[in-house]
Rosetta silent file (secondary structure, phi, psi, omega in degrees, C-alpha in Angstrom):
SEQUENCE: MTPTPAAPGGTYSPNANGRSDEPSERFEPVEMDKNWWDERSRIVLTPIAAPSIMGLTGFMIATLMVGAWQAGWYGSSSTPLTLWPLAMVAGGILQSTAAVMSFRARDGMAVAVHTAWGSFWIGWGILQLLVATHVHPAGSFTTSDPAFAFWFIGLALITFTCTIGAMAQNAVITLTLAALTGGAAISAAGFWAGNEATLHVGGWFFVVSAALAWLAITALVLEHSYGRTIIPMGGPKRAENVPGGRPTRPIQYAAGMPGARVGQ
SCORE:     score description
SCORE:     0.000 S_00000001
   1 L     0.000  128.463  179.731   15.630  -46.738   16.575 S_00000001
   2 L   -72.441  129.054 -179.055   18.250  -44.763   18.421 S_00000001
   3 L   -64.951  148.120  178.312   16.943  -41.344   19.467 S_00000001
   4 L   -83.220  120.665 -178.398   18.503  -38.333   17.872 S_00000001
   5 L   -70.710  148.820  177.374   20.376  -36.295   20.499 S_00000001
   6 L   -86.668  167.794  175.440   19.683  -32.633   20.802 S_00000001
   7 L   -68.817  156.498  178.283   22.241  -29.886   20.757 S_00000001
   8 L   -50.262  130.275 -178.781   23.759  -28.934   24.118 S_00000001
   9 L    75.564   16.405 -171.795   21.121  -27.198   26.163 S_00000001
  10 L   -89.448 -146.554 -164.501   18.548  -28.415   23.600 S_00000001
  11 L  -126.802   28.080 -179.142   15.112  -30.015   23.690 S_00000001
  12 L   -80.095  126.460 -178.063   15.453  -33.817   23.735 S_00000001
  13 L  -138.424   93.116 -176.963   12.935  -35.436   26.097 S_00000001
  14 L   -75.722  163.128  175.644   12.660  -39.274   25.912 S_00000001
  15 L   -86.458 -166.129 -173.952    9.815  -41.349   27.319 S_00000001
  16 L   -66.251  -26.225 -179.637   10.180  -44.007   29.985 S_00000001
  17 L   -88.248    6.709 -179.605   11.720  -46.495   27.554 S_00000001
  18 L    81.829   12.294 -179.037   14.417  -44.073   26.516 S_00000001
  19 L  -114.265  162.445  176.733   12.691  -43.358   23.206 S_00000001
  20 L  -125.872   74.903 -174.854   11.122  -40.295   21.704 S_00000001
  21 L   -75.156  -28.620 -179.482    8.322  -41.783   19.599 S_00000001
  22 L  -129.832  151.409  177.086    6.156  -38.701   19.612 S_00000001
  23 L   -58.108  136.886  179.589    6.948  -35.006   19.819 S_00000001
  24 L  -109.254  143.359  177.874    6.994  -33.867   23.407 S_00000001
  25 L   -85.996   -8.570  178.697    5.911  -30.514   24.657 S_00000001
  26 L   -88.909  132.971 -179.046    8.333  -30.794   27.549 S_00000001
  27 L  -118.785  107.558 -178.163   11.756  -29.384   26.825 S_00000001
  28 L  -116.306  119.096  178.221   14.439  -30.599   29.165 S_00000001
  29 L   -63.429  140.823  179.875   18.045  -29.604   28.563 S_00000001
  30 L  -114.708  126.472  177.848   20.428  -32.532   28.464 S_00000001
  31 L   -81.721  116.693 -175.018   23.976  -32.129   29.627 S_00000001
  32 L  -113.692  115.402  176.778   26.121  -33.821   26.998 S_00000001
  33 L  -116.150 -170.501 -177.056   29.734  -34.592   27.699 S_00000001
  34 H   -58.646  -45.908 -178.428   32.225  -36.974   26.136 S_00000001
  35 H   -64.202  -37.961  178.670   30.861  -40.056   27.906 S_00000001
  36 H   -59.650  -45.105  179.528   27.288  -39.184   26.889 S_00000001
  37 H   -67.229  -44.582 -177.406   28.323  -39.030   23.230 S_00000001
  38 H   -61.098  -37.664 -179.274   30.452  -42.183   23.383 S_00000001
  39 H   -69.922  -26.437 -173.803   27.601  -44.206   24.865 S_00000001
  40 H  -108.544   -6.467 -178.740   25.135  -43.115   22.183 S_00000001
  41 L   -70.736  142.959  177.908   27.317  -42.885   19.081 S_00000001
  42 L  -130.742  149.711  175.225   26.634  -45.370   16.320 S_00000001
  43 L   -74.092  110.563 -176.310   28.531  -46.181   13.129 S_00000001
  44 L  -101.488   -8.287  176.573   26.330  -44.542   10.537 S_00000001
  45 L  -124.586  148.590  175.093   28.691  -45.018    7.560 S_00000001
  46 L   -69.232  118.027 -178.614   30.341  -48.168    6.292 S_00000001
  47 L   -59.071  136.885  178.586   33.978  -47.865    7.426 S_00000001
  48 L  -133.558  157.271  173.160   36.386  -47.689    4.496 S_00000001
  49 L   -69.843  162.527 -179.088   40.130  -47.404    4.125 S_00000001
  50 L   -59.214  117.756 -179.991   41.525  -43.983    3.260 S_00000001
  51 H   -58.614  -25.948 -178.712   40.560  -43.377   -0.401 S_00000001
  52 H   -68.821  -15.634  172.140   43.769  -41.409   -0.898 S_00000001
  53 H   -61.639  -45.688  176.877   45.722  -44.656   -0.640 S_00000001
  54 H   -67.263  -48.007 -176.276   44.156  -45.578   -3.975 S_00000001
  55 H   -63.544  -45.289 -179.264   44.317  -42.047   -5.381 S_00000001
  56 H   -68.809  -32.410  177.534   47.928  -41.380   -4.406 S_00000001
  57 H   -63.822  -48.481  177.758   49.014  -44.784   -5.695 S_00000001
  58 H   -63.085  -41.938  179.095   47.567  -44.099   -9.136 S_00000001
  59 H   -61.651  -45.302 -176.697   48.899  -40.555   -9.080 S_00000001
  60 H   -61.864  -43.898 -178.852   52.408  -41.656   -8.081 S_00000001
  61 H   -61.634  -50.874 -176.904   52.669  -44.253  -10.855 S_00000001
  62 H   -66.892  -43.533 -175.474   51.499  -41.925  -13.623 S_00000001
  63 H   -69.901  -36.863  178.295   53.367  -38.837  -12.414 S_00000001
  64 H   -63.418  -47.319 -178.179   56.661  -40.670  -11.890 S_00000001
  65 H   -62.117  -52.731 -174.585   56.618  -42.166  -15.395 S_00000001
  66 H   -76.666  -35.209  178.712   55.611  -39.039  -17.269 S_00000001
  67 H   -63.838  -41.865  178.583   57.449  -36.598  -14.996 S_00000001
  68 H   -65.230  -37.578  176.419   60.754  -38.421  -15.451 S_00000001
  69 H   -66.740  -43.626  179.637   60.221  -38.408  -19.216 S_00000001
  70 H   -64.274  -32.784  178.859   59.344  -34.688  -19.182 S_00000001
  71 L   -72.716   -9.715  178.545   62.463  -33.995  -17.118 S_00000001
  72 L    88.452   17.950 -178.433   64.538  -35.552  -19.907 S_00000001
  73 L   -74.530  -28.404 -176.816   65.724  -38.588  -17.953 S_00000001
  74 L  -161.751  170.705  169.557   64.798  -41.086  -20.660 S_00000001
  75 L    84.204 -173.989 -178.716   62.770  -41.684  -23.802 S_00000001
  76 L  -141.045 -169.685 -178.888   61.944  -39.778  -26.953 S_00000001
  77 L   -66.681  -19.142  179.903   59.008  -37.939  -28.477 S_00000001
  78 L   -91.835   -4.632 -177.482   57.239  -41.269  -29.028 S_00000001
  79 L   -56.521  -41.900  179.551   57.541  -42.394  -25.392 S_00000001
  80 H   -55.324  -26.238  179.721   54.025  -41.149  -24.371 S_00000001
  81 H   -67.273  -22.946  175.292   52.551  -43.657  -26.811 S_00000001
  82 H   -88.735  -31.956 -173.867   53.926  -46.403  -24.553 S_00000001
  83 H   -82.560  -28.650 -166.810   53.084  -44.699  -21.267 S_00000001
  84 H   -62.771  -33.951 -179.218   49.516  -43.558  -21.820 S_00000001
  85 H   -61.208  -47.669  179.633   47.589  -46.822  -21.194 S_00000001
  86 H   -70.215  -38.558  179.235   48.959  -47.281  -17.665 S_00000001
  87 H   -61.748  -39.555 -179.058   48.938  -43.545  -16.982 S_00000001
  88 H   -71.155  -39.414 -179.711   45.265  -43.314  -17.920 S_00000001
  89 H   -71.229  -51.335 -176.681   44.243  -46.345  -15.857 S_00000001
  90 H   -71.820  -55.512 -176.737   46.357  -45.610  -12.774 S_00000001
  91 H   -75.383  -30.864 -176.143   46.328  -41.824  -12.779 S_00000001
  92 H   -92.589  -62.322 -174.923   42.917  -41.392  -14.380 S_00000001
  93 H   -68.991  -46.524 -178.785   40.547  -44.187  -13.452 S_00000001
  94 H   -65.145  -41.956  179.241   41.971  -44.964  -10.013 S_00000001
  95 H   -67.359  -38.475  178.106   42.169  -41.307   -9.001 S_00000001
  96 H   -64.696  -39.141  175.407   38.658  -40.608  -10.246 S_00000001
  97 H   -63.524  -41.612  178.227   37.397  -43.582   -8.242 S_00000001
  98 H   -63.567  -34.589  177.799   39.266  -42.271   -5.193 S_00000001
  99 H   -62.114  -44.112  179.001   37.601  -38.886   -5.684 S_00000001
 100 H   -64.887  -43.995 -179.339   34.147  -40.490   -5.491 S_00000001
 101 H   -67.477  -25.447  178.932   35.112  -42.563   -2.443 S_00000001
 102 H   -67.335  -22.954  172.870   36.499  -39.447   -0.738 S_00000001
 103 H   -59.284  -41.699 -178.485   32.923  -38.148   -0.534 S_00000001
 104 H   -70.009  -29.649  176.864   32.190  -41.010    1.865 S_00000001
 105 H   -81.595   -5.219  178.951   35.280  -40.170    3.882 S_00000001
 106 L    58.753   45.439 -179.803   34.037  -36.561    4.024 S_00000001
 107 L  -117.628   92.775 -176.327   37.366  -35.225    2.799 S_00000001
 108 H   -63.042  -36.637  179.591   36.663  -32.247    0.523 S_00000001
 109 H   -62.787  -44.390  179.585   40.329  -31.593   -0.226 S_00000001
 110 H   -65.578  -37.122  177.444   40.854  -35.167   -1.484 S_00000001
 111 H   -58.117  -47.806 -176.255   37.692  -34.928   -3.598 S_00000001
 112 H   -65.948  -48.794 -173.537   38.997  -31.810   -5.354 S_00000001
 113 H   -70.908  -39.092  179.382   42.575  -32.898   -5.997 S_00000001
 114 H   -71.812  -32.602  175.665   41.743  -36.434   -7.151 S_00000001
 115 H   -63.378  -47.433 -177.053   38.965  -35.104   -9.373 S_00000001
 116 H   -63.071  -50.803 -174.620   41.297  -32.583  -11.028 S_00000001
 117 H   -80.192  -26.739  171.935   44.233  -34.912  -11.622 S_00000001
 118 H   -63.944  -41.067  177.519   42.093  -37.949  -12.416 S_00000001
 119 H   -63.853  -41.035  179.662   40.460  -35.879  -15.145 S_00000001
 120 H   -59.758  -47.781 -174.717   43.874  -34.771  -16.411 S_00000001
 121 H   -69.717  -32.424  173.782   45.236  -38.284  -16.765 S_00000001
 122 H   -66.624  -44.940  178.058   42.126  -39.539  -18.540 S_00000001
 123 H   -62.584  -41.031  179.313   42.302  -36.541  -20.878 S_00000001
 124 H   -64.319  -39.181  177.744   46.043  -37.029  -21.423 S_00000001
 125 H   -64.460  -42.170  178.238   45.481  -40.680  -22.266 S_00000001
 126 H   -63.868  -39.808  178.727   42.773  -39.821  -24.782 S_00000001
 127 H   -60.629  -44.768  179.498   45.055  -37.192  -26.321 S_00000001
 128 H   -66.851  -31.732  175.952   47.856  -39.717  -26.780 S_00000001
 129 H   -65.968  -38.750  177.310   45.376  -42.164  -28.292 S_00000001
 130 H   -65.871  -35.259  176.210   44.387  -39.497  -30.812 S_00000001
 131 H   -67.091  -43.264 -178.591   48.060  -38.983  -31.614 S_00000001
 132 H   -63.422  -31.258 -179.692   48.580  -42.731  -32.037 S_00000001
 133 L   -94.535    9.540  176.364   45.674  -42.938  -34.473 S_00000001
 134 L    63.134   25.953  175.108   46.932  -39.871  -36.387 S_00000001
 135 L   -85.753  -30.541 -178.499   43.823  -37.846  -35.546 S_00000001
 136 L  -128.544  141.243  179.517   45.848  -35.223  -33.649 S_00000001
 137 L   -70.814  149.860  177.393   49.437  -34.099  -34.314 S_00000001
 138 L   -68.690  143.964  179.378   52.103  -34.973  -31.769 S_00000001
 139 L   -79.730  172.536  179.707   53.143  -32.171  -29.453 S_00000001
 140 L  -143.658  143.759  177.777   56.631  -30.731  -29.079 S_00000001
 141 L   -72.832  -14.858 -175.542   58.564  -29.215  -26.185 S_00000001
 142 L  -107.848    9.492  179.298   59.935  -26.535  -28.493 S_00000001
 143 L  -119.187  130.478  179.627   56.639  -25.368  -29.997 S_00000001
 144 L   -62.855  132.491 -179.613   54.310  -22.932  -28.236 S_00000001
 145 L  -140.691   77.414 -177.936   50.997  -24.570  -27.339 S_00000001
 146 H   -58.728  -33.413 -179.570   48.796  -22.166  -25.294 S_00000001
 147 H   -61.992  -46.363  178.627   45.803  -24.518  -25.504 S_00000001
 148 H   -70.471  -31.664  177.093   47.700  -27.330  -23.744 S_00000001
 149 H   -60.038  -34.742 -179.883   49.222  -24.795  -21.348 S_00000001
 150 H   -67.147  -24.222  171.933   45.711  -23.974  -20.149 S_00000001
 151 H   -55.895  -46.444 -174.335   45.336  -27.580  -19.000 S_00000001
 152 H   -78.996  -25.799  175.643   48.102  -26.904  -16.498 S_00000001
 153 H   -63.602  -48.570  177.706   46.887  -23.433  -15.549 S_00000001
 154 H   -61.267  -42.961  178.855   43.598  -24.903  -14.319 S_00000001
 155 H   -62.967  -40.372 -179.921   45.404  -27.769  -12.571 S_00000001
 156 H   -63.328  -41.616 -178.823   47.816  -25.375  -10.871 S_00000001
 157 H   -65.311  -46.811  179.919   44.966  -23.240   -9.496 S_00000001
 158 H   -65.377  -42.140 -178.106   43.000  -26.208   -8.106 S_00000001
 159 H   -67.400  -34.756  176.329   46.118  -27.862   -6.695 S_00000001
 160 H   -62.869  -43.457  177.181   47.184  -24.611   -5.010 S_00000001
 161 H   -60.117  -42.927  179.625   43.779  -24.418   -3.304 S_00000001
 162 H   -67.958  -31.183  176.007   44.142  -28.027   -2.156 S_00000001
 163 H   -61.597  -43.285  177.306   47.647  -27.289   -0.854 S_00000001
 164 H   -62.730  -42.457  178.420   46.191  -24.671    1.464 S_00000001
 165 H   -64.933  -35.638 -178.411   43.530  -27.152    2.573 S_00000001
 166 H   -67.367  -19.953  178.350   46.128  -29.876    3.167 S_00000001
 167 L   -60.664  -25.327  179.015   47.871  -27.654    5.722 S_00000001
 168 L   -81.708   -8.878 -176.285   45.080  -28.559    8.134 S_00000001
 169 L  -104.302  -66.131  177.955   45.778  -32.290    7.645 S_00000001
 170 L  -164.192  163.978 -173.647   49.494  -33.073    7.530 S_00000001
 171 H   -73.346  -34.851 -176.113   52.847  -31.873    6.230 S_00000001
 172 H   -65.583  -46.590  177.909   53.553  -34.737    3.805 S_00000001
 173 H   -65.113  -37.752  178.031   50.391  -34.197    1.756 S_00000001
 174 H   -59.762  -47.076  179.809   50.973  -30.440    1.897 S_00000001
 175 H   -67.031  -36.859  177.301   54.484  -30.817    0.448 S_00000001
 176 H   -59.630  -46.703 -178.532   53.243  -33.298   -2.159 S_00000001
 177 H   -74.090  -30.398  176.886   50.638  -30.841   -3.411 S_00000001
 178 H   -64.855  -44.959  177.232   53.019  -27.871   -3.177 S_00000001
 179 H   -64.776  -36.728  179.051   55.509  -29.632   -5.483 S_00000001
 180 H   -67.433  -39.118  175.842   52.638  -30.630   -7.759 S_00000001
 181 H   -60.531  -45.552  178.388   51.425  -27.031   -7.898 S_00000001
 182 H   -61.384  -42.699  179.421   54.921  -25.916   -8.855 S_00000001
 183 H   -63.096  -40.916  179.624   55.184  -28.588  -11.546 S_00000001
 184 H   -67.523  -43.109 -178.400   51.833  -27.623  -13.068 S_00000001
 185 H   -65.790  -44.161 -179.625   52.597  -23.884  -13.013 S_00000001
 186 H   -67.628  -38.296  178.280   56.076  -24.282  -14.513 S_00000001
 187 H   -65.742  -37.047  176.766   54.778  -26.703  -17.151 S_00000001
 188 H   -59.998  -44.170  179.045   52.063  -24.196  -18.087 S_00000001
 189 H   -65.242  -39.737 -179.030   54.748  -21.567  -18.646 S_00000001
 190 H   -66.086  -43.708  179.080   56.895  -24.029  -20.609 S_00000001
 191 H   -70.671  -32.482  178.776   54.129  -25.127  -22.959 S_00000001
 192 H   -66.119  -42.762 -177.536   52.977  -21.528  -23.438 S_00000001
 193 H   -88.912  -14.546 -174.401   56.459  -20.386  -24.432 S_00000001
 194 L    66.821   41.119 -176.814   57.556  -23.617  -26.095 S_00000001
 195 L  -106.974  113.419 -175.839   60.644  -23.676  -23.875 S_00000001
 196 H   -65.573  -40.160 -179.062   62.181  -27.106  -23.405 S_00000001
 197 H   -61.798  -41.748  179.066   64.372  -26.142  -20.437 S_00000001
 198 H   -63.677  -39.809  179.149   61.365  -24.825  -18.529 S_00000001
 199 H   -67.593  -33.338  175.177   59.464  -28.040  -19.215 S_00000001
 200 H   -62.792  -41.527  177.919   62.396  -30.075  -17.914 S_00000001
 201 H   -62.830  -42.559  176.304   62.215  -28.115  -14.645 S_00000001
 202 H   -59.413  -38.620  176.806   58.491  -28.802  -14.464 S_00000001
 203 H   -62.257  -39.883  176.331   59.238  -32.499  -14.899 S_00000001
 204 H   -59.772  -43.124  178.377   61.635  -32.393  -11.946 S_00000001
 205 H   -61.826  -39.113  178.599   58.868  -30.910   -9.782 S_00000001
 206 H   -63.913  -40.516  179.435   56.533  -33.705  -10.876 S_00000001
 207 H   -65.141  -40.970  177.170   59.109  -36.342   -9.909 S_00000001
 208 H   -61.730  -42.679  178.293   59.553  -34.732   -6.470 S_00000001
 209 H   -62.291  -40.643  178.621   55.783  -34.728   -6.026 S_00000001
 210 H   -64.074  -39.267  178.862   55.628  -38.416   -6.992 S_00000001
 211 H   -64.598  -41.657  178.176   58.363  -39.251   -4.449 S_00000001
 212 H   -67.730  -35.685  176.672   56.472  -37.425   -1.684 S_00000001
 213 H   -63.808  -39.228  176.450   53.268  -39.196   -2.726 S_00000001
 214 H   -60.732  -40.426  176.971   55.096  -42.527   -2.361 S_00000001
 215 H   -62.775  -42.711  179.476   56.083  -41.507    1.199 S_00000001
 216 H   -64.183  -42.683  178.103   52.461  -40.626    1.984 S_00000001
 217 H   -58.745  -47.411 -179.064   51.229  -43.944    0.565 S_00000001
 218 H   -59.610  -44.613 -179.992   53.729  -45.862    2.681 S_00000001
 219 H   -63.010  -43.590 -179.345   52.727  -43.984    5.836 S_00000001
 220 H   -67.400  -42.196  179.839   48.995  -44.541    5.224 S_00000001
 221 H   -63.582  -45.146 -179.842   49.394  -48.234    4.373 S_00000001
 222 H   -66.215  -36.538  177.419   51.504  -48.921    7.462 S_00000001
 223 H   -62.953  -43.423  179.656   49.084  -46.997    9.661 S_00000001
 224 H   -70.559  -34.409 -177.805   46.173  -49.092    8.389 S_00000001
 225 H   -72.175  -41.254 -174.200   48.143  -52.353    8.621 S_00000001
 226 H  -102.658   -9.003  177.584   49.461  -51.889   12.160 S_00000001
 227 L    72.862   17.509  178.424   46.734  -49.668   13.609 S_00000001
 228 L  -156.685  168.799 -179.475   49.193  -47.053   14.807 S_00000001
 229 L   -71.159  125.566  174.454   51.582  -44.428   13.499 S_00000001
 230 L  -108.757  -50.274  176.039   54.731  -45.907   11.925 S_00000001
 231 L  -112.991  109.689  179.462   55.871  -42.996    9.730 S_00000001
 232 L   -61.262  138.250 -179.412   54.799  -39.607   11.139 S_00000001
 233 L  -106.803    4.967  178.102   53.197  -37.389    8.495 S_00000001
 234 L    75.391   45.078  177.834   53.396  -34.124   10.420 S_00000001
 235 L   -73.159  167.953 -176.614   49.762  -33.824   11.455 S_00000001
 236 L   -69.968  -20.741 -179.578   48.465  -30.887   13.511 S_00000001
 237 L  -101.178  138.307 -176.959   48.159  -32.976   16.705 S_00000001
 238 H   -59.620  -36.760 -177.486   51.259  -34.127   18.563 S_00000001
 239 H   -63.261  -26.853 -179.793   49.799  -37.604   19.137 S_00000001
 240 H   -70.090  -21.504 -172.261   49.616  -38.166   15.375 S_00000001
 241 H  -105.574   11.241  178.929   53.380  -37.752   15.042 S_00000001
 242 L   -99.931  112.669  178.926   54.487  -40.147   17.769 S_00000001
 243 L   -55.404  131.051 -178.817   55.570  -43.523   16.312 S_00000001
 244 L    94.059  -10.609 -179.718   53.521  -46.278   17.902 S_00000001
 245 L   -87.697  166.658  176.049   50.699  -43.968   18.920 S_00000001
 246 L   -86.451  119.772 -174.542   47.095  -43.991   17.747 S_00000001
 247 L   -71.695  -29.109 -177.487   46.771  -41.232   15.151 S_00000001
 248 L  -146.028  164.289  170.021   42.983  -40.751   15.431 S_00000001
 249 L  -101.355  137.234 -177.558   39.916  -41.748   17.372 S_00000001
 250 L   -67.999  -27.385  179.337   37.247  -43.596   15.354 S_00000001
 251 L  -107.588  117.292 -176.015   34.407  -41.679   17.050 S_00000001
 252 L  -120.409   77.840 -178.009   34.717  -37.932   16.690 S_00000001
 253 H   -65.761  -27.790 -177.821   31.731  -36.367   18.407 S_00000001
 254 H   -67.962  -20.975 -179.510   33.389  -32.944   18.496 S_00000001
 255 H   -77.666   -5.806  178.698   33.267  -32.776   14.707 S_00000001
 256 L    87.549   -0.735  179.613   29.464  -32.678   14.840 S_00000001
 257 L  -133.145   74.249 -176.543   29.094  -36.028   13.047 S_00000001
 258 L   -66.022  150.027  176.060   29.411  -38.784   15.658 S_00000001
 259 L   122.724  -29.789  179.219   29.782  -42.345   14.500 S_00000001
 260 L  -160.292  147.565 -178.855   32.826  -42.264   12.221 S_00000001
 261 L   -65.222  148.820  178.766   35.949  -40.199   11.880 S_00000001
 262 L   -93.266  134.465  179.556   35.917  -37.289    9.463 S_00000001
 263 L    82.979 -162.619 -175.142   38.524  -37.298    6.706 S_00000001
 264 L  -118.626    0.000    0.000   41.327  -39.761    6.221 S_00000001
């Protein structure tokens, strides 16, 4: 069993074999630098690919389809009846799965945003199923619907919070969530007022968010495939934004959890 290191200046005192099988009354401070941590770090979690690759893929598919329809690019009032099965599976099930996997990646922002939008797409799919079975009346862009508007009010608030959190990660995800926040807020206003023009604008924001999500997916996939930065995402560290460079170190002792990188 690998001994648990103490905090800098702490109380770790191993025996002659390098182990600490019994509590020791001797307290010897250990000077811990980068090399000390690197030599003793162990992979304590099963390495996984970035869960947001899955979450953003599902989100992009569902948001592009429905956002383009909401923007008035194609379709009719019956179009959601064709879109909802894929939207619910891709946007709902895949994003919800990504939210759970983001716990293992220790990425709180990804947990929140994938949970919120995964829930939305599952709920939207169920709603369209109720419409298809004539249990619930079909909605209209020209009729005020405050109840449905509240779906987007909650989504806008959570997504805005995640946008602030994404600023600490990279610019592409930040812009994706900023456009998504705008789309949710404008759609809430459109459904509340029953204003078709406003809902078209909200659809445009959703399409922009889907396009930015596609860029993020591409950057993450290429980074995982080639092991280095191919498309810079505007991270806080200069090394992350240099094509061909290594964006992260797998062992991040400074984060307080040595053994695996924190986040995605």
